C-alpha positions as CSV (number, residue, x, y, z in Angstrom):
1,M,0.0,0.0,0.0
2,D,1.2,3.5,-0.9
3,Q,2.2,5.0,2.5
4,S,1.8,8.6,1.0
5,Q,-1.9,8.1,0.9
6,P,-4.0,8.5,4.1
7,P,-5.0,5.2,5.8
8,V,-8.2,3.7,4.5
9,K,-10.5,1.4,6.5
10,I,-12.2,-1.4,4.7
11,L,-15.4,-3.2,5.8
12,V,-15.9,-6.8,4.5
13,V,-19.6,-7.8,4.5
14,D,-20.1,-11.6,3.9
15,D,-22.1,-14.1,5.9
16,N,-19.6,-16.8,5.0
17,E,-17.3,-16.7,8.0
18,R,-14.4,-18.6,6.4
19,A,-14.4,-16.3,3.3
20,R,-14.7,-13.2,5.5
21,K,-11.8,-14.1,7.8
22,V,-9.5,-15.1,5.0
23,L,-10.1,-11.8,3.2
24,L,-9.7,-9.8,6.4
25,R,-6.3,-11.5,7.0
26,V,-5.1,-10.7,3.5
27,L,-6.2,-7.1,3.7
28,K,-4.4,-6.6,7.0
29,E,-1.2,-8.2,5.6
30,E,-1.5,-5.6,2.8
31,G,-1.4,-2.8,5.4
32,Y,-5.1,-1.9,5.4
33,Q,-7.3,-1.4,8.4
34,A,-10.1,-3.9,8.0
35,A,-13.2,-5.1,9.9
36,G,-15.9,-7.7,9.1
37,A,-19.7,-7.9,9.3
38,S,-21.9,-11.0,8.7
39,D,-25.1,-9.2,7.7
40,A,-26.6,-5.8,6.8
41,E,-27.5,-4.8,10.4
42,E,-24.0,-5.4,11.7
43,A,-22.5,-3.6,8.6
44,L,-24.6,-0.5,9.2
45,A,-23.7,-0.5,12.9
46,Q,-20.0,-0.5,11.9
47,L,-20.4,2.2,9.2
48,A,-22.2,4.4,11.8
49,Q,-19.0,4.5,13.8
50,G,-17.3,6.2,10.8
51,G,-13.9,5.9,9.3
52,F,-14.7,3.5,6.5
53,G,-13.7,4.4,2.9
54,I,-14.4,1.1,1.1
55,V,-17.0,-1.7,1.6
56,I,-16.4,-5.2,0.0
57,L,-20.0,-6.5,-0.3
58,D,-21.5,-10.0,-0.9
59,L,-25.0,-9.8,-2.3
60,V,-26.6,-12.9,-0.8
61,L,-27.0,-12.1,2.9
62,P,-29.4,-13.3,5.5
63,G,-32.3,-10.9,6.0
64,T,-31.6,-7.6,4.2
65,S,-30.1,-8.4,0.7
66,G,-26.8,-6.9,-0.5
67,I,-28.6,-4.7,-3.0
68,E,-30.8,-3.2,-0.3
69,L,-27.7,-2.6,1.8
70,L,-26.0,-1.0,-1.2
71,N,-29.0,1.4,-1.4
72,T,-28.7,2.3,2.2
73,I,-24.9,2.9,2.0
74,N,-25.4,5.2,-1.0
75,A,-28.1,7.2,0.9
76,H,-26.3,7.6,4.2
77,H,-22.6,7.1,3.4
78,P,-22.2,8.5,-0.1
79,Q,-18.4,8.9,0.3
80,V,-18.0,5.1,0.8
81,K,-17.0,3.2,-2.4
82,V,-18.6,-0.3,-2.6
83,I,-16.9,-3.2,-4.4
84,V,-19.3,-6.1,-4.9
85,L,-17.7,-9.5,-4.5
86,T,-20.3,-12.3,-5.0
87,G,-20.9,-15.7,-6.5
88,L,-23.9,-14.3,-8.6
89,D,-22.7,-14.3,-12.2
90,D,-25.8,-12.8,-13.8
91,R,-25.8,-9.9,-16.3
92,N,-29.1,-8.5,-14.9
93,V,-27.8,-8.4,-11.4
94,T,-24.6,-6.8,-12.6
95,N,-26.6,-4.1,-14.4
96,I,-28.7,-3.4,-11.3
97,V,-25.7,-3.2,-9.0
98,M,-23.6,-0.9,-11.2
99,G,-26.6,1.2,-11.9
100,K,-27.0,1.7,-8.2
101,G,-23.5,3.2,-7.9
102,A,-21.3,0.2,-7.0
103,F,-17.6,1.0,-7.8
104,A,-17.0,-2.5,-9.3
105,Y,-18.6,-6.0,-9.6
106,L,-16.4,-9.1,-9.2
107,I,-17.4,-12.8,-9.4
108,K,-16.1,-15.2,-6.7
109,P,-13.5,-16.6,-6.8
110,C,-11.5,-13.8,-8.3
111,K,-7.8,-13.3,-8.5
112,L,-6.4,-11.5,-5.5
113,D,-4.3,-9.0,-7.5
114,I,-7.5,-7.8,-9.3
115,L,-9.3,-7.2,-6.0
116,L,-6.3,-5.4,-4.5
117,G,-5.9,-3.3,-7.7
118,L,-9.6,-2.2,-7.5
119,I,-9.1,-1.2,-3.8
120,K,-6.1,0.9,-4.9
121,Q,-8.3,2.5,-7.6
122,A,-11.1,3.1,-5.1
123,R,-8.8,5.0,-2.8
124,G,-7.4,7.1,-5.6
125,E,-4.0,5.4,-6.2
126,A,-4.9,4.7,-9.8
127,S,-7.5,5.6,-12.4
128,A,-10.9,6.1,-10.8
129,S,-12.6,4.0,-13.5
130,P,-12.8,0.3,-12.6
131,S,-11.0,-2.2,-14.9
132,N,-9.0,-5.4,-14.7
133,G,-12.1,-7.6,-14.9
134,A,-14.6,-5.4,-13.0
135,A,-18.0,-5.5,-14.7
136,V,-19.4,-2.2,-16.1
137,P,-22.8,-2.2,-17.7
138,P,-23.3,-0.9,-21.2
139,K,-25.0,2.5,-21.5
140,D,-27.9,1.0,-23.5
141,A,-28.4,-1.9,-21.0
142,P,-32.2,-2.5,-20.6
143,P,-33.7,-2.1,-17.1
144,A,-34.2,-5.3,-15.2
145,A,-36.1,-6.4,-12.2
146,D,-34.1,-7.0,-9.0
147,P,-34.1,-10.8,-8.5
148,L,-32.8,-10.5,-5.0
149,Q,-36.0,-8.7,-3.8
150,K,-38.1,-11.9,-4.4
151,R,-38.2,-14.5,-1.7
152,P,-36.5,-17.8,-2.7
153,K,-39.1,-20.5,-3.2
154,V,-38.5,-23.9,-1.7
155,L,-40.5,-27.1,-2.4
156,V,-40.6,-29.6,0.5
157,V,-41.6,-33.1,-0.6
158,D,-42.2,-35.7,2.1
159,D,-45.1,-38.2,2.7
160,E,-45.0,-37.5,6.4
161,E,-47.3,-34.5,7.1
162,H,-45.7,-33.4,10.4
163,I,-42.3,-33.3,8.7
164,R,-43.6,-31.2,5.8
165,K,-45.3,-28.7,8.1
166,N,-42.3,-28.4,10.5
167,V,-39.8,-27.9,7.7
168,C,-42.1,-25.4,5.9
169,R,-42.6,-23.4,9.1
170,A,-38.9,-23.3,9.8
171,L,-38.1,-22.1,6.2
172,S,-40.9,-19.5,6.3
173,L,-39.5,-18.0,9.5
174,E,-36.1,-17.7,7.7
175,G,-37.8,-15.6,4.9
176,Y,-38.3,-18.4,2.3
177,E,-41.5,-19.1,0.5
178,A,-42.1,-22.7,1.4
179,V,-44.5,-25.0,-0.5
180,S,-45.2,-28.6,0.3
181,A,-46.0,-31.8,-1.6
182,A,-46.9,-35.2,-0.2
183,S,-45.8,-37.3,-3.2
184,G,-43.6,-37.3,-6.3
185,P,-46.5,-36.8,-8.7
186,E,-47.8,-33.9,-6.7
187,A,-44.3,-32.3,-6.6
188,L,-43.9,-32.7,-10.4
189,K,-47.3,-31.0,-10.9
190,K,-46.3,-28.0,-8.8
191,I,-42.9,-27.7,-10.5
192,S,-44.7,-27.6,-13.9
193,Q,-46.9,-24.7,-12.6
194,E,-44.3,-22.5,-10.9
195,E,-40.5,-22.0,-10.5
196,F,-38.7,-23.2,-7.4
197,Q,-35.1,-22.3,-6.5
198,V,-34.7,-25.4,-4.2
199,A,-36.4,-28.7,-3.7
200,L,-36.1,-30.8,-0.5
201,L,-36.8,-34.4,-1.3
202,D,-37.4,-37.4,1.0
203,I,-36.2,-40.7,-0.5
204,K,-38.5,-43.3,1.0
205,M,-42.0,-42.5,-0.3
206,P,-44.8,-44.7,-1.6
207,G,-45.1,-44.9,-5.4
208,M,-42.4,-42.6,-6.9
209,D,-39.5,-42.6,-4.5
210,G,-37.2,-39.6,-3.9
211,L,-34.4,-40.8,-6.2
212,E,-36.8,-41.2,-9.1
213,L,-38.2,-37.8,-8.4
214,L,-34.7,-36.4,-8.2
215,R,-34.0,-37.6,-11.8
216,A,-37.4,-36.3,-13.0
217,I,-36.8,-32.8,-11.5
218,S,-33.3,-32.8,-13.0
219,E,-34.8,-33.3,-16.4
220,R,-37.9,-31.1,-16.2
221,S,-36.5,-28.2,-14.0
222,P,-32.7,-28.3,-14.1
223,N,-32.4,-24.9,-12.5
224,T,-34.0,-26.1,-9.3
225,V,-31.3,-27.1,-6.9
226,R,-32.1,-30.5,-5.3
227,I,-31.4,-31.5,-1.7
228,M,-32.1,-34.9,-0.2
229,L,-33.7,-34.9,3.3
230,T,-34.0,-38.5,4.3
231,G,-33.6,-41.2,7.0
232,M,-31.5,-43.3,4.5
233,A,-27.9,-43.1,5.7
234,D,-26.4,-45.9,3.6
235,R,-23.6,-45.1,1.1
236,E,-25.6,-46.6,-1.8
237,S,-28.3,-44.0,-1.4
238,V,-25.8,-41.2,-1.1
239,Q,-24.0,-42.3,-4.3
240,A,-27.4,-42.6,-6.1
241,A,-28.2,-39.1,-5.1
242,L,-24.8,-37.9,-6.3
243,A,-25.4,-39.6,-9.6
244,G,-28.8,-37.8,-9.8
245,R,-27.0,-34.4,-9.4
246,A,-28.3,-33.6,-5.9
247,F,-26.7,-30.6,-4.3
248,G,-26.9,-31.9,-0.7
249,Y,-27.8,-34.9,1.4
250,L,-29.2,-34.4,4.9
251,I,-30.0,-37.3,7.2
252,K,-33.2,-37.1,9.3
253,P,-33.5,-35.9,12.0
254,C,-30.9,-33.2,11.2
255,K,-30.1,-30.1,13.1
256,L,-32.1,-27.0,12.0
257,E,-28.9,-25.0,11.5
258,D,-27.6,-27.6,9.1
259,L,-30.8,-27.7,7.2
260,L,-31.0,-23.9,6.9
261,G,-27.3,-23.6,6.1
262,T,-27.6,-26.1,3.3
263,V,-30.7,-24.4,1.8
264,R,-29.0,-21.0,2.0
265,R,-25.9,-22.4,0.1
266,A,-28.2,-24.0,-2.4
267,V,-30.0,-20.7,-3.2
268,E,-26.6,-18.9,-3.6
269,Y,-25.3,-21.8,-5.7
270,G,-28.4,-21.8,-7.9
271,A,-28.1,-18.1,-8.5
272,S,-24.5,-18.4,-9.6
273,R,-24.7,-21.2,-12.2
274,N,-26.7,-22.4,-15.1
275,T,-27.6,-26.1,-14.6
276,S,-25.1,-28.7,-13.6
277,V,-23.0,-29.3,-10.5
278,T,-19.4,-29.1,-11.5
279,P,-16.5,-29.8,-9.1
280,Q,-14.4,-26.7,-8.6
281,Y,-10.7,-26.7,-8.0
282,S,-10.2,-25.0,-4.7
283,R,-7.7,-22.1,-4.2
284,G,-4.9,-22.4,-1.8
285,K,-4.4,-25.2,0.8
286,C,-7.9,-26.5,1.3
287,V,-9.0,-28.7,4.2
288,L,-12.3,-30.2,4.9
289,V,-13.1,-31.0,8.6
290,V,-15.7,-33.7,9.1
291,D,-17.1,-34.0,12.6
292,D,-20.7,-34.2,13.9
293,E,-19.7,-32.3,17.1
294,K,-20.4,-28.7,16.2
295,H,-17.9,-27.1,18.7
296,V,-15.1,-29.3,17.5
297,R,-15.8,-28.8,13.9
298,E,-16.2,-25.0,14.1
299,N,-13.2,-24.5,16.4
300,L,-11.0,-26.7,14.2
301,V,-12.1,-24.7,11.1
302,R,-11.4,-21.5,12.9
303,F,-8.0,-22.7,14.1
304,L,-6.9,-23.8,10.6
305,N,-8.1,-20.6,9.0
306,E,-6.0,-18.6,11.5
307,E,-3.1,-20.8,10.6
308,G,-3.5,-19.8,6.9
309,Y,-5.4,-22.7,5.5
310,D,-8.7,-22.5,3.6
311,A,-10.8,-24.7,5.9
312,E,-14.5,-25.7,5.7
313,G,-16.6,-28.0,7.8
314,A,-19.0,-30.9,7.1
315,F,-21.4,-32.1,9.8
316,D,-21.6,-35.8,8.7
317,G,-20.3,-38.3,6.1
318,A,-23.0,-37.5,3.5
319,D,-22.4,-33.7,3.8
320,A,-18.7,-34.4,3.3
321,L,-19.2,-36.5,0.2
322,F,-21.4,-33.8,-1.3
323,K,-18.8,-31.1,-0.6
324,L,-16.1,-33.2,-2.1
325,S,-18.3,-33.6,-5.2
326,Q,-18.5,-29.9,-5.7
327,Q,-15.1,-28.6,-4.5
328,K,-11.6,-30.2,-4.5
329,F,-10.0,-30.5,-1.0
330,A,-6.4,-31.6,-0.6
331,I,-6.9,-32.8,3.0
332,V,-9.8,-34.3,4.8
333,I,-9.8,-34.4,8.6
334,L,-12.3,-37.2,9.5
335,D,-13.9,-38.1,12.8
336,I,-14.4,-41.9,13.1
337,K,-17.5,-41.9,15.3
338,M,-20.4,-40.2,13.6
339,P,-24.2,-41.0,13.1
340,G,-25.3,-42.4,9.8
341,M,-22.2,-43.2,7.8
342,N,-19.3,-43.8,10.2
343,G,-15.8,-42.6,9.6
344,A,-14.6,-45.9,8.3
345,Q,-17.4,-46.0,5.6
346,V,-16.7,-42.4,4.6
347,L,-13.0,-43.1,4.3
348,K,-13.6,-46.0,1.9
349,A,-16.0,-43.8,-0.2
350,I,-13.5,-40.9,-0.3
351,K,-10.6,-43.2,-1.4
352,Q,-12.7,-44.9,-4.0
353,D,-14.0,-41.6,-5.6
354,Y,-11.2,-39.2,-4.7
355,P,-8.1,-41.4,-4.3
356,E,-5.7,-38.4,-4.4
357,T,-7.3,-36.8,-1.3
358,C,-5.2,-37.2,1.9
359,V,-7.4,-38.3,4.8
360,I,-6.4,-37.8,8.4
361,V,-8.6,-39.8,10.8
362,L,-9.3,-38.5,14.3
363,S,-10.3,-41.2,16.7
364,T,-11.1,-41.4,20.4
365,L,-9.7,-45.0,20.3
366,S,-6.7,-45.6,22.5
367,P,-3.8,-47.5,20.8
368,T,-2.9,-49.2,24.1
369,Q,-5.4,-52.0,23.5
370,K,-4.7,-54.6,20.9
371,A,-8.2,-54.6,19.4
372,E,-8.2,-50.8,19.0
373,A,-4.7,-50.8,17.5
374,E,-6.0,-53.3,14.9
375,I,-8.8,-50.9,14.0
376,R,-6.3,-48.1,13.4
377,S,-4.2,-50.5,11.3
378,R,-7.3,-51.3,9.2
379,L,-8.0,-47.6,8.7
380,I,-4.4,-47.2,7.4
381,E,-4.9,-50.2,5.1
382,D,-8.1,-48.6,3.8
383,G,-6.2,-45.5,2.7
384,A,-6.0,-43.2,5.7
385,Y,-2.8,-41.1,5.6
386,A,-2.6,-41.0,9.4
387,C,-4.7,-41.8,12.6
388,L,-4.5,-39.3,15.5
389,E,-6.0,-39.8,18.9
390,K,-8.7,-37.3,19.7
391,P,-8.1,-34.9,21.3
392,C,-4.6,-34.5,19.8
393,K,-2.0,-31.8,20.2
394,L,-2.6,-29.1,17.6
395,D,1.1,-29.0,16.7
396,D,0.9,-32.7,15.9
397,L,-2.2,-32.1,13.7
398,L,-0.5,-29.2,11.9
399,R,2.7,-31.3,11.2
400,T,0.5,-34.2,9.9
401,I,-1.4,-31.8,7.6
402,E,1.8,-30.3,6.2
403,D,3.3,-33.8,5.7
404,G,0.1,-34.7,3.9
405,F,0.4,-31.7,1.6
406,R,4.0,-32.6,0.8
407,Q,2.8,-36.1,-0.2
408,E,0.5,-34.7,-2.8
409,R,1.8,-34.5,-6.3
410,E,-0.7,-32.0,-7.5
411,Y,-0.1,-28.3,-7.2
412,W,-3.0,-26.8,-5.3
413,G,-2.6,-23.2,-6.4
414,D,-1.5,-19.9,-4.8
415,F,-4.7,-17.8,-4.8
416,L,-4.1,-16.7,-1.3
417,P,-0.8,-16.7,0.6
418,V,-0.4,-19.3,3.5
419,T,1.0,-17.5,6.5
420,R,2.0,-19.6,9.5
421,G,1.8,-18.6,13.1
422,R,-0.4,-19.8,16.0
423,G,-3.7,-17.9,16.2
424,E,-5.4,-16.9,19.4
425,I,-7.5,-20.1,19.7
426,S,-6.2,-22.6,22.3
427,E,-6.2,-26.4,22.4
428,E,-8.7,-26.3,25.2
429,E,-11.1,-24.2,23.1
430,V,-10.9,-26.6,20.1
431,W,-11.7,-29.8,22.0
432,K,-13.7,-28.8,25.0
433,S,-17.5,-29.0,24.8
434,P,-19.3,-25.8,25.5
435,S,-21.2,-27.5,28.3
436,E,-17.9,-28.3,30.1
437,P,-16.7,-25.9,32.8
């Protein structure tokens, strides 16, 4: 950063905690003052304190949309320049956002040097007109309706009435327009009459089952993102759903936060692509943490992000397999004891479908007993790179991860720099349950 220029403070608004923290770290390493916000309310509270010159804004936010927030920023903080950084690759959205005064529009993932270049332009270090990949609408662009002002519509298909009602109620409270169907034929009839952004499908239903319905929706309404919500936890059902191009696989009864998080990601994903699910090569050193214990999963993800990795969590084996089908991870950290598909089953599935992925197993088994040591030996035979006792020393985990990366022959990219150095999180915070004193 040019030290001759006055310091500029940047606000990063993104509800994806991992993306927000990584970008904040990069900005601080570049010499900028930076703060984060996860939604519009938090962003406006930060802006009210003053001092911000630039906002980097995602468009898909919980509650108030990014476009609405852009309008408010323009009205109350006209001196602030807004750079939109979003997964929405849509010409109409681009036209709307640029027409409302955004400084630039970038599609995730973008190259870091382009984003940094735009920040320099925004603070007056280069030409004031955005370039280097930033989208600018043509002068004769036709007016378009704002697609983010409409509530996403979700179809819930389940033969059990109480499940339909409860899921629809939960979705409605989150701002979605929820519609239910009790069978496959009823669901197809509704899809033929109106457009749905997301469909939640049970598998075990009388008549047309969920997998058959999945294939039918894929053919008749390919832009509808399909999520399986089922009690079927076997690998064969997961693989069949993958083959049918489902976006997610949730095992009933699932946690409400997992359901809502998957639906939110599905809406964002559907807005950013045309039809098919295509695996994306991840940027940087990417790690997937698979653990059904929320505090362990979230704290490990936080710790690894602070260590400079690009980490993401999965709450069970099915969720892990779906994330692997859509994004490439170099390392998977896998808990062995999980509901549904256990860690050993997930390990076999990963090594069969993604043999180049390095899997580190975390187990509460003690190697002092012969039978337990044999289990660890079988895991290694099935393709695990290493087995660590849970809880393990974080330094041991980091060394194992780095050794795993060195074993990989494929270059994983340098989208973001990897900076080492222990973050603020402690080992006790990672492993201890919130209920423990």
